C-alpha positions in Angstrom: 15.1 8.6 1.8 15.0 8.1 5.8 15.4 4.4 7.0 11.9 3.0 8.7 13.0 2.4 12.1 9.6 1.6 13.1 8.0 -0.3 10.4 4.3 -0.7 11.0 3.0 -0.4 7.7 0.3 -3.3 6.6 -1.5 -4.2 9.7 -4.8 -6.1 9.4 -6.2 -3.6 6.8 -3.8 -4.7 4.4 -4.5 -8.3 4.6 -8.4 -7.4 4.3 -7.8 -5.2 1.2 -5.0 -6.5 -1.0 -4.6 -10.0 -0.1 -8.3 -11.0 0.2 -9.5 -9.2 -2.7 -11.3 -6.3 -1.0 -12.6 -4.2 1.9 -14.2 -6.1 4.7 -18.0 -5.4 5.8 -20.1 -5.4 8.7 -24.1 -5.7 8.9 -26.0 -2.6 9.8 -27.5 -2.7 13.4 -31.0 -3.5 13.8 -33.7 -0.7 14.1 -35.9 -0.5 17.3 -38.7 -2.7 17.9 -41.7 -1.1 15.9 -39.2 0.8 13.3 -39.0 0.1 9.6 -37.9 -3.1 8.4 -33.8 -3.6 8.4 -32.2 -3.7 5.1 -29.6 -6.0 4.2 -27.0 -3.8 3.1 -23.7 -3.6 4.7 -21.3 -0.5 5.8 -17.7 -0.5 4.8 -15.5 -1.3 8.2 -14.0 2.2 8.0 -17.3 3.6 8.8 -17.7 1.8 11.8 -14.0 1.8 13.1 -13.0 5.4 12.0 -10.6 3.9 9.3 -8.8 1.6 11.6 -8.4 -1.1 8.9 -6.2 1.0 6.7 -2.5 0.7 6.5 -0.6 2.7 9.4 2.8 4.4 8.9 5.0 5.0 12.1 8.5 6.2 11.3 10.4 7.4 14.6 12.8 9.6 12.5 10.2 11.7 11.2 9.2 14.5 13.6 7.4 16.9 11.4 3.9 17.5 12.1 2.4 16.6 8.9 -0.6 15.1 7.2 -0.8 11.8 5.4 -3.6 11.1 2.8 -4.3 7.7 1.8 -5.8 6.4 -1.3 -6.8 2.6 -2.1 -6.3 3.4 -6.0 -4.2 5.8 -8.2 -5.4 9.4 -7.4 -6.5 11.4 -10.6 -5.0 14.6 -11.5 -7.6 16.6 -10.3 -7.2 14.7 -6.8 -3.3 15.4 -6.9 -4.1 19.2 -7.7 -6.3 19.1 -4.5 -3.4 17.5 -2.4 -1.1 20.3 -3.7 -3.5 22.6 -1.6 -3.2 20.3 1.3 -1.2 22.3 4.2 1.6 20.3 5.9 1.3 17.4 3.4 3.8 14.7 4.2 3.1 11.8 2.9 0.5 10.0 0.1 0.0 6.4 0.9 -1.4 4.5 -2.1 -2.5 0.9 -1.2 -2.9 -0.5 -4.6 -5.0 -3.5 -5.3 -3.0 -4.6 -8.2 0.1 -3.3 -10.1 -0.2 -0.9 -12.8 0.4 -2.0 -15.9 2.8 0.8 -17.6 4.1 4.3 -17.2 1.1 5.9 -18.5 -1.2 4.9 -15.6 1.5 6.4 -13.3 2.4 9.6 -15.1 0.3 11.7 -12.7 2.3 10.9 -9.7 5.0 13.3 -11.1 2.5 16.2 -10.1 3.0 15.6 -6.3 4.6 18.1 -4.6 8.4 17.6 -4.5 8.6 17.7 -0.4 5.8 15.0 -0.2 6.6 11.2 -0.5 4.4 8.6 -1.9 4.5 5.3 -0.1 3.1 2.6 -2.4 2.1 -0.7 -1.4 1.9 -3.2 -4.2 0.4 -6.8 -3.7 2.2 -9.6 -5.1 5.2 -9.9 -7.4 5.6 -7.7 -10.5 3.4 -9.3 -13.3 5.7 -7.9 -16.0 9.4 -6.5 -16.2 7.7 -3.5 -17.7 5.3 -3.1 -14.9 8.2 -2.9 -12.6 10.0 -0.6 -14.9 7.1 1.8 -15.0 8.2 2.8 -11.4 11.5 3.9 -12.4 10.2 6.5 -14.4 8.0 8.4 -12.0 9.2 12.0 -11.0 8.3 11.6 -7.4 9.8 10.6 -4.1 8.7 6.9 -4.1 8.9 4.5 -1.1 7.5 1.2 -2.3 6.8 -1.8 -0.3 5.7 -5.1 -2.2 3.7 -7.8 -0.2 3.9 -11.2 -1.4 2.2 -14.6 -0.2 4.9 -16.7 -1.1 8.5 -16.9 -2.5 9.3 -15.5 -5.9 8.2 -17.4 -8.7 11.5 -17.3 -10.6 14.9 -15.5 -10.3 13.7 -13.2 -13.1 11.0 -12.1 -10.8 13.7 -11.1 -8.3 15.7 -9.3 -10.7 12.6 -7.1 -11.7 12.4 -6.2 -8.1 16.1 -5.4 -7.7 15.5 -3.1 -10.5 13.0 -1.0 -8.9 14.9 2.2 -7.5 12.0 3.0 -5.1 11.6 -0.5 -3.7 12.3 -0.3 0.3 11.2 -3.4 1.2 9.6 -6.8 0.5 7.2 -8.4 3.0 6.6 -11.8 2.5 3.8 -13.8 4.3 5.2 -17.2 4.6 5.0 -19.6 7.4 7.2 -20.6 8.6 9.4 -17.7 7.6 12.1 -18.9 4.8 14.7 -16.8 2.6 14.1 -19.7 0.1 14.1 -17.9 -3.2 14.9 -14.5 -1.9 18.9 -15.1 -1.8 19.5 -12.5 -4.3 17.2 -10.0 -3.4 19.2 -6.5 -2.8 16.3 -5.3 -0.5 15.2 -5.5 3.2 12.9 -8.5 3.7 10.5 -8.8 6.3 8.0 -11.4 7.2 4.6 -11.4 8.9 1.8 -13.8 10.1 -1.6 -12.9 9.9 -3.8 -14.2 13.4 -7.2 -14.3 12.8 
């Protein structure tokens, strides 16, 4: 695994998606006078911003001219088969809304091409040891980032995180930043502050 020398994962889109409970929306523009009555539907932000609210991966050590494909859920087996046909596929980013409960849910990730890494963004702490251990059974190149909104609820949770082989980093949204509760964490810890 390559170190992330420039770690610009989880920009504003992760806050809108994982931490706030769903994608942001914007209202449809009003039609010209004399036109049909405007509807009250909303459009996803990516429709108006070109997908700029999604996590962005910047890795100065990766000089390949590769393709990154992003999902806000686990891909289906059919989608993974399509990914295998994607020329130059380098990264698959999975910005998940919650932790998968067991390995059975994750089995399909083992079908990713061996030269492709799966960068997984998980919100909050693992709900159980089984949910954390499930990632150790996945036969794929995993780079896991856990985004949390506070200190760990117990030392057991930190032990569960330490047991995840693919875990690269924990990012804590704590203001002011504090390592309290993270003393036994054996992975890099970063802090972030959202400004709205």
